[in-house]
Structure formats: C-alpha cells, structure tokens
DRENDO-1510 file (C-alpha; in Angstrom, 1 decimal, always signed):
<recs>
REC; n; res; u; v; w
REC; 1; MET; +6.6; -24.9; -29.7 .
REC; 2; ILE; +7.6; -24.1; -26.3 .
REC; 3; ARG; +4.6; -22.5; -24.5 .
REC; 4; LEU; +5.6; -19.7; -22.0 .
REC; 5; LYS; +3.3; -20.8; -19.2 .
REC; 6; ASN; +5.4; -24.5; -19.3 .
REC; 7; LEU; +8.6; -22.7; -18.8 .
REC; 8; PRO; +9.9; -22.7; -15.1 .
REC; 9; VAL; +8.8; -20.0; -12.7 .
REC; 10; VAL; +12.2; -18.5; -12.8 .
REC; 11; CYS; +12.5; -18.4; -16.5 .
REC; 12; ARG; +8.9; -16.8; -16.8 .
REC; 13; ARG; +10.0; -14.3; -14.1 .
REC; 14; GLY; +13.2; -13.4; -16.1 .
REC; 15; LEU; +11.3; -13.0; -19.3 .
REC; 16; HIS; +9.0; -10.7; -17.7 .
REC; 17; GLU; +11.4; -8.5; -16.2 .
REC; 18; THR; +13.3; -8.4; -19.6 .
REC; 19; ARG; +10.1; -7.1; -20.9 .
REC; 20; LEU; +9.7; -4.5; -18.4 .
REC; 21; ALA; +13.2; -3.2; -18.9 .
REC; 22; TRP; +12.7; -3.1; -22.6 .
REC; 23; ARG; +9.4; -0.9; -22.1 .
REC; 24; CYS; +11.4; +1.5; -20.0 .
REC; 25; ARG; +14.3; +1.8; -22.5 .
REC; 26; ILE; +12.5; +2.1; -25.6 .
REC; 27; ALA; +9.1; +3.7; -24.7 .
REC; 28; PRO; +9.8; +6.5; -21.7 .
REC; 29; GLY; +6.8; +8.4; -20.5 .
REC; 30; LYS; +5.2; +10.3; -17.9 .
REC; 31; VAL; +1.9; +9.9; -16.3 .
REC; 32; GLU; +0.1; +13.2; -15.4 .
REC; 33; ARG; -2.0; +13.6; -12.0 .
REC; 34; PRO; -2.4; +9.9; -11.1 .
REC; 35; VAL; -4.6; +8.7; -8.4 .
REC; 36; PHE; -3.7; +6.4; -5.7 .
REC; 37; ILE; -6.2; +4.5; -3.6 .
REC; 38; VAL; -4.9; +3.9; -0.2 .
REC; 39; GLY; -6.3; +2.3; +3.0 .
REC; 40; CYS; -5.7; -0.7; +4.9 .
REC; 41; GLY; -6.3; -4.1; +3.4 .
REC; 42; ARG; -9.8; -5.7; +3.5 .
REC; 43; SER; -11.3; -2.1; +3.9 .
REC; 44; GLY; -12.9; -2.1; +0.3 .
REC; 45; THR; -10.0; -0.7; -1.7 .
REC; 46; THR; -10.4; -3.7; -4.4 .
REC; 47; ILE; -14.3; -3.3; -4.8 .
REC; 48; LEU; -13.8; +0.5; -5.0 .
REC; 49; GLY; -11.1; +0.0; -7.6 .
REC; 50; LYS; -13.3; -2.5; -9.5 .
REC; 51; CYS; -16.2; +0.2; -9.8 .
REC; 52; LEU; -13.9; +2.9; -11.1 .
REC; 53; SER; -12.2; +0.7; -13.5 .
REC; 54; LEU; -15.3; +0.4; -15.6 .
REC; 55; HIS; -15.0; +4.1; -16.5 .
REC; 56; PRO; -13.7; +4.4; -20.1 .
REC; 57; ASP; -11.5; +7.5; -19.1 .
REC; 58; ILE; -9.6; +5.2; -16.3 .
REC; 59; THR; -6.8; +2.9; -16.7 .
REC; 60; TYR; -6.7; +1.0; -13.3 .
REC; 61; LEU; -3.9; -0.9; -11.9 .
REC; 62; ASN; -4.7; -3.2; -9.2 .
REC; 63; GLU; -1.6; -3.8; -7.2 .
REC; 64; PRO; +1.0; -4.0; -9.7 .
REC; 65; ARG; +3.8; -5.2; -7.5 .
REC; 66; ASP; +5.9; -6.3; -10.4 .
REC; 67; LEU; +6.1; -2.6; -11.8 .
REC; 68; TRP; +7.0; -1.2; -8.5 .
REC; 69; ARG; +9.7; -4.0; -7.8 .
REC; 70; HIS; +11.2; -3.4; -11.2 .
REC; 71; ALA; +11.5; +0.3; -10.7 .
REC; 72; LEU; +12.4; +0.1; -7.0 .
REC; 73; VAL; +13.2; -3.6; -5.6 .
REC; 74; THR; +12.9; -2.7; -1.9 .
REC; 75; THR; +9.0; -2.1; -2.6 .
REC; 76; ASP; +8.7; -5.7; -2.5 .
REC; 77; TYR; +7.8; -6.5; +1.1 .
REC; 78; ILE; +6.0; -9.9; +1.1 .
REC; 79; SER; +7.5; -12.6; -1.2 .
REC; 80; TYR; +9.8; -15.3; -0.6 .
REC; 81; ARG; +12.4; -13.6; -2.9 .
REC; 82; ALA; +12.2; -10.7; -0.7 .
REC; 83; TRP; +12.5; -12.6; +2.5 .
REC; 84; ARG; +15.5; -14.5; +1.0 .
REC; 85; ASP; +17.6; -11.7; -0.1 .
REC; 86; GLY; +16.5; -9.4; +2.6 .
REC; 87; THR; +15.6; -6.6; +0.5 .
REC; 88; TYR; +12.3; -5.4; +1.6 .
REC; 89; LYS; +11.1; -2.4; +3.2 .
REC; 90; LEU; +7.4; -2.1; +4.6 .
REC; 91; ASP; +7.3; +2.0; +5.3 .
REC; 92; MET; +9.3; +4.0; +2.7 .
REC; 93; TYR; +9.9; +7.6; +2.2 .
REC; 94; ALA; +11.2; +10.1; -0.3 .
REC; 95; ALA; +14.8; +9.2; +0.5 .
REC; 96; ASP; +14.2; +5.6; -0.5 .
REC; 97; ALA; +13.7; +7.0; -4.1 .
REC; 98; THR; +16.4; +6.2; -6.6 .
REC; 99; VAL; +17.6; +8.2; -9.6 .
REC; 100; ARG; +16.1; +5.7; -11.9 .
REC; 101; SER; +13.0; +4.7; -9.9 .
REC; 102; GLY; +10.9; +7.6; -11.0 .
REC; 103; PRO; +11.6; +7.3; -14.7 .
REC; 104; ARG; +11.1; +3.6; -14.8 .
REC; 105; LEU; +7.6; +3.9; -12.8 .
REC; 106; HIS; +6.4; +6.6; -14.9 .
REC; 107; ALA; +7.3; +4.9; -18.2 .
REC; 108; LEU; +5.9; +1.4; -17.0 .
REC; 109; PHE; +2.7; +3.3; -15.8 .
REC; 110; ALA; +2.5; +5.4; -18.9 .
REC; 111; HIS; +2.8; +2.2; -21.2 .
REC; 112; GLU; -0.6; +0.9; -19.2 .
REC; 113; VAL; -2.2; +4.0; -20.0 .
REC; 114; ARG; -1.3; +3.6; -23.6 .
REC; 115; ARG; -2.4; -0.1; -23.5 .
REC; 116; HIS; -5.8; +0.2; -21.9 .
REC; 117; GLY; -6.6; +3.7; -23.4 .
REC; 118; GLY; -7.9; +5.4; -20.4 .
REC; 119; ARG; -6.4; +8.9; -19.7 .
REC; 120; GLN; -6.5; +8.9; -16.0 .
REC; 121; LEU; -4.4; +6.4; -14.1 .
REC; 122; ILE; -5.8; +5.0; -10.8 .
REC; 123; GLU; -3.5; +2.7; -9.0 .
REC; 124; LYS; -4.4; +0.7; -5.8 .
REC; 125; THR; -1.9; -0.9; -3.5 .
REC; 126; PRO; -2.7; -0.7; +0.2 .
REC; 127; ILE; +1.0; -0.8; +1.4 .
REC; 128; ASN; +1.3; +2.5; -0.1 .
REC; 129; SER; -0.7; +3.8; +2.8 .
REC; 130; LEU; +2.7; +3.7; +4.6 .
REC; 131; ARG; +4.6; +5.0; +1.5 .
REC; 132; MET; +2.8; +8.2; +0.6 .
REC; 133; ASP; +6.1; +10.4; +1.1 .
REC; 134; LEU; +7.7; +8.1; -1.5 .
REC; 135; VAL; +4.7; +8.3; -3.7 .
REC; 136; LYS; +4.6; +12.0; -3.8 .
REC; 137; ALA; +8.4; +12.2; -4.3 .
REC; 138; LEU; +7.8; +10.1; -7.4 .
REC; 139; PHE; +4.5; +11.7; -8.7 .
REC; 140; PRO; +4.7; +15.4; -7.6 .
REC; 141; ASP; +1.2; +16.0; -8.8 .
REC; 142; CYS; -0.6; +12.8; -7.8 .
REC; 143; ILE; -3.9; +12.8; -5.7 .
REC; 144; PHE; -4.9; +10.1; -3.1 .
REC; 145; ILE; -8.3; +8.5; -2.3 .
REC; 146; HIS; -8.6; +7.0; +1.0 .
REC; 147; ILE; -11.2; +4.3; +2.1 .
REC; 148; CYS; -11.6; +3.6; +5.7 .
REC; 149; ARG; -13.6; +0.6; +7.1 .
REC; 150; HIS; -14.5; -0.1; +10.8 .
REC; 151; PRO; -11.5; -1.7; +12.4 .
REC; 152; LEU; -13.4; -4.8; +13.9 .
REC; 153; GLU; -14.7; -5.5; +10.3 .
REC; 154; VAL; -11.2; -5.4; +8.8 .
REC; 155; ALA; -9.9; -7.4; +11.5 .
REC; 156; ASN; -12.3; -10.1; +11.2 .
REC; 157; SER; -11.7; -10.1; +7.3 .
REC; 158; ILE; -8.1; -10.4; +7.7 .
REC; 159; ALA; -8.5; -13.0; +10.4 .
REC; 160; VAL; -10.1; -15.3; +7.7 .
REC; 161; GLN; -7.3; -14.6; +5.4 .
REC; 162; THR; -4.8; -15.6; +7.9 .
REC; 163; GLU; -6.5; -19.0; +8.3 .
REC; 164; ARG; -6.0; -19.5; +4.7 .
REC; 165; GLY; -2.4; -18.4; +4.8 .
REC; 166; LEU; -2.9; -15.6; +2.6 .
REC; 167; TRP; -2.2; -12.5; +4.4 .
REC; 168; TRP; +1.2; -12.3; +6.2 .
REC; 169; GLY; +3.6; -13.2; +3.4 .
REC; 170; SER; +6.6; -15.5; +3.3 .
REC; 171; HIS; +7.7; -16.5; +6.8 .
REC; 172; ASP; +5.2; -13.9; +8.3 .
REC; 173; ILE; +7.4; -11.2; +6.8 .
REC; 174; LYS; +4.7; -8.6; +6.9 .
REC; 175; LYS; +3.6; -9.3; +10.3 .
REC; 176; HIS; +7.1; -8.9; +11.7 .
REC; 177; GLN; +7.6; -5.6; +9.7 .
REC; 178; ILE; +4.1; -4.2; +11.0 .
REC; 179; LYS; +5.2; -5.1; +14.6 .
REC; 180; ARG; +8.5; -3.4; +13.9 .
REC; 181; TYR; +6.9; -0.3; +12.3 .
REC; 182; ALA; +4.2; +0.2; +15.0 .
REC; 183; GLU; +7.0; -0.1; +17.9 .
REC; 184; THR; +9.4; +2.3; +16.1 .
REC; 185; VAL; +7.7; +4.8; +14.3 .
REC; 186; TRP; +4.3; +4.9; +16.5 .
REC; 187; LYS; +5.7; +4.1; +19.8 .
REC; 188; LEU; +3.3; +1.2; +20.2 .
REC; 189; GLY; +5.6; -1.3; +22.1 .
REC; 190; ASP; +3.1; -1.7; +25.0 .
REC; 191; VAL; +0.2; -2.4; +22.6 .
REC; 192; VAL; +2.1; -4.7; +20.4 .
REC; 193; SER; +3.3; -6.7; +23.3 .
REC; 194; SER; -0.3; -7.3; +24.2 .
REC; 195; CYS; -1.0; -8.8; +21.0 .
REC; 196; THR; -1.9; -12.7; +21.2 .
REC; 197; THR; -3.7; -13.4; +18.1 .
REC; 198; ASP; -3.7; -12.6; +14.2 .
REC; 199; ARG; -7.0; -10.7; +14.8 .
REC; 200; ASP; -5.1; -8.6; +17.5 .
REC; 201; PHE; -2.3; -7.8; +15.0 .
REC; 202; ALA; -4.9; -7.2; +12.4 .
REC; 203; LEU; -6.2; -4.4; +14.5 .
REC; 204; ILE; -2.7; -2.9; +14.9 .
REC; 205; GLU; -2.2; -3.2; +11.1 .
REC; 206; TRP; -5.6; -1.0; +10.8 .
REC; 207; ARG; -4.3; +1.4; +13.3 .
REC; 208; VAL; -0.9; +2.1; +11.8 .
REC; 209; TYR; -2.1; +2.2; +8.2 .
REC; 210; THR; -4.9; +4.6; +9.2 .
REC; 211; SER; -2.7; +6.9; +11.3 .
REC; 212; ALA; -0.2; +7.2; +8.5 .
REC; 213; VAL; -2.7; +8.3; +6.0 .
REC; 214; ARG; -4.4; +10.9; +8.3 .
REC; 215; GLU; -1.0; +12.1; +9.2 .
REC; 216; ALA; +0.0; +12.6; +5.7 .
REC; 217; PHE; -3.4; +14.1; +4.8 .
REC; 218; ALA; -2.8; +16.8; +7.5 .
REC; 219; ALA; +0.4; +17.8; +5.7 .
REC; 220; MET; -1.6; +18.4; +2.3 .
REC; 221; PRO; -4.0; +20.7; +0.8 .
REC; 222; SER; -7.5; +19.2; +0.8 .
REC; 223; SER; -7.5; +19.4; -3.0 .
REC; 224; ARG; -5.1; +16.6; -3.1 .
REC; 225; TYR; -7.0; +14.1; -1.4 .
REC; 226; LEU; -10.5; +12.6; -0.7 .
REC; 227; GLU; -11.6; +10.4; +2.1 .
REC; 228; ILE; -14.7; +8.0; +2.1 .
REC; 229; SER; -15.9; +5.3; +4.4 .
REC; 230; TYR; -16.7; +1.9; +3.4 .
REC; 231; ASP; -20.1; +2.6; +4.8 .
REC; 232; ASP; -20.4; +5.5; +2.2 .
REC; 233; LEU; -19.8; +3.2; -0.5 .
REC; 234; LEU; -22.3; +0.3; +0.8 .
REC; 235; ASP; -25.1; +3.0; +1.7 .
REC; 236; ASP; -24.8; +5.0; -1.4 .
REC; 237; ALA; -22.7; +3.2; -3.9 .
REC; 238; GLY; -23.9; +5.5; -7.1 .
REC; 239; GLY; -23.7; +8.8; -5.0 .
REC; 240; THR; -20.2; +8.0; -3.7 .
REC; 241; ILE; -18.9; +7.0; -7.1 .
REC; 242; HIS; -20.2; +10.2; -8.6 .
REC; 243; ARG; -18.6; +12.1; -5.9 .
REC; 244; LEU; -15.2; +10.4; -6.7 .
REC; 245; LEU; -15.4; +11.2; -10.3 .
REC; 246; SER; -16.1; +14.7; -9.6 .
REC; 247; PHE; -13.1; +15.0; -7.3 .
REC; 248; MET; -11.0; +13.6; -10.4 .
REC; 249; ASP; -12.5; +15.8; -12.9 .
REC; 250; LEU; -14.5; +12.9; -14.8 .
REC; 251; PRO; -17.7; +12.9; -16.3 .
REC; 252; ASP; -20.4; +10.1; -14.8 .
REC; 253; HIS; -20.6; +6.9; -16.7 .
REC; 254; GLU; -23.8; +5.1; -16.5 .
REC; 255; ASP; -22.4; +1.6; -16.6 .
REC; 256; THR; -19.9; +2.5; -14.0 .
REC; 257; LEU; -22.7; +3.9; -11.9 .
REC; 258; ALA; -24.8; +1.0; -12.5 .
REC; 259; TYR; -22.4; -1.6; -11.6 .
REC; 260; ALA; -21.7; +0.3; -8.1 .
REC; 261; ARG; -25.5; +0.2; -7.5 .
REC; 262; SER; -25.8; -3.3; -8.3 .
REC; 263; GLU; -22.6; -5.0; -6.8 .
REC; 264; VAL; -21.4; -3.2; -4.0 .
REC; 265; LYS; -23.4; -4.9; -1.0 .
REC; 266; ARG; -22.8; -5.8; +2.6 .
REC; 267; ARG; -22.1; -9.3; +2.8 .
REC; 268; THR; -21.2; -9.3; +6.6 .
REC; 269; ARG; -23.3; -8.2; +9.7 .
REC; 270; ALA; -23.1; -4.4; +10.4 .
REC; 271; LEU; -21.4; -3.9; +13.8 .
REC; 272; GLY; -23.7; -2.3; +16.5 .
REC; 273; ALA; -23.0; -0.1; +19.5 .
REC; 274; THR; -22.0; -2.9; +21.9 .
REC; 275; ASP; -19.7; -4.8; +19.5 .
REC; 276; CYS; -16.5; -3.3; +20.6 .
REC; 277; THR; -14.9; -4.4; +23.8 .
REC; 278; ALA; -12.4; -2.3; +25.9 .
REC; 279; ARG; -9.7; -4.6; +24.9 .
REC; 280; GLU; -10.3; -4.0; +21.1 .
REC; 281; ARG; -10.5; -0.2; +21.7 .
REC; 282; PHE; -7.3; -0.3; +23.4 .
REC; 283; LEU; -5.6; -2.1; +20.2 .
REC; 284; ALA; -7.3; +0.0; +17.6 .
REC; 285; GLY; -6.6; +3.2; +19.3 .
REC; 286; PRO; -8.1; +6.7; +19.5 .
REC; 287; LEU; -8.9; +6.7; +15.8 .
REC; 288; LEU; -11.7; +4.2; +16.6 .
REC; 289; ASP; -13.6; +6.8; +18.5 .
REC; 290; ALA; -12.6; +9.6; +16.1 .
REC; 291; LEU; -13.7; +7.9; +13.0 .
REC; 292; PHE; -16.7; +5.7; +14.4 .
REC; 293; PRO; -17.9; +7.6; +17.4 .
REC; 294; SER; -21.2; +5.6; +17.4 .
REC; 295; THR; -19.2; +2.4; +18.5 .
REC; 296; VAL; -19.2; +2.3; +22.4 .
REC; 297; GLY; -17.1; -0.2; +24.2 .
REC; 298; ARG; -18.5; -2.5; +26.8 .
</recs>
C-alpha cells in the first residue's frame, strides 16, 4: 500500500488541490457573517484564535493559506512557488476578486463549518489586514476583530523569528513586498530607506498593517468591527473573551473562559515609559503615540 505521506511533495500537493476542487464542485455552500481576526503578526492573533476555537459554536480556521490559494492564486505571497511563478500580491482589493474566487471560498469555508460543527466561522490570517477590501467584497456581511500589540514587542518577537529564518518567506519575498507597499501606498520612502535591520523592517510592518486596518475601520460602521489590545487580553483574558463572544452574539462557554484565564500570560517583559527611543518612534510613526500614549521616547 502506498501511503500518502510517502509520496513526493508535488504529488501530495496535487492530490490536495484535486480534493479542494472536488469540494467546490460537489458541495457548493455559503457562510454567513464570518469573522476575520486581523492584526500584525506576533500581536496575539494566534493565542486569541486558540481561545475562541474552544467554543463549541465556533469553527476556527488558522491561516488556511491553501484554501485562499485555491480560490485565488495571487493570495499566496510567501511561498517558493509564488516567488518562482511571480503570482504573488501582498495588498489586495475588491478589484482583485474573480468571478470564481468568491463561490470557491464560500464552498471551502462552508465545508469546514460542516466538518467541525461550529456555526460561527472565525478565520485568522494576519495578511488580511492588508486585504480587508478584498475580504469585504468576497464576504459582504463579514465582521472583523483587530488585536493590536505594542510595536516594540512585535518587533522584538519578529526579530527572533527572522533569526530562525521563519518570517520573510522564500527569497525574502515578504520583506520586499512590505517595502514596496510602504513606499507606494503609504509614501514612507524616507522611513523605509533608513531601515538597516530586520527589527527596523518589523516596525515598518507593524506600522503599515495597523494603519491599513484602522483606515478600513474608519470607513465601516462600528457594528462591523471590534478592536482590542494585546494588553487587554493579558490583563483580563476572561473579560476580553466574554466581550468578543458578546460582539459575535455567542453565549459564554466556561471551558473557553477557563482556558483564556489559565493560558494567556505575559511571557516577555512589559515595556516601560523609557523603552522607546526617538528612532523607534520615527519608524513606528504617529500610531505609536495614538495607541500607546504612555510610551514616552527618550
């Protein structure tokens, strides 16, 4: 017997994509009012998603890049295949949607809802912070949860990942795209040109992700989004999860709240008022003062 795991990667990938295509064909579906968790990577999106995933009424998808890629190939922005084929895009908009991408994603997401049983779909993919216009076009009734963390904590965490070669993707594809996006969309050429380290670029990543989310929220009714901070989750995990469940019209669930209270803990030093230098304030931009006013530069 030939085991699937023993097949070459290209064969396994082909079989998986065939399964996805078959699901779209034989089981079309539609998801209602899906929730998308957005925010810069290393901001607490994963632990937040993990807490919510324990609720019996929730179907949680943690960065389902294969589903997105099957529906719209240009959403793959980080793999070797995307770099090789030149098909990648970082920021995406309603105009990037195709006739087939919406029905395919609905079918694939609906399959996951049927498989897991939770009626409320929650999806977490941080790059959607730069694709909220596309997400809204594909899922017109969707709502968003944004979690925001202090940019220096984010940058420190990303720097650890870059040392392990786990952040910028094949051939630093993500870093190059963030530079391009920051320069062309947010006109940050002078800021980008001053970056010399991966930690510097991490601060730019936080800046453009957070700016994109808040700009999108400014054009949306408040009923369609909820914004929390990473500190909210750390300081009162149970209360924050309760607030999120209420936002989604879901009842409290004791196991979900208990997990949040026991597992959500600070694992790095809290930043003090003198931890942010003038250079770091320059790189992080005005949102640093707007969102974290107690952080004073030296």
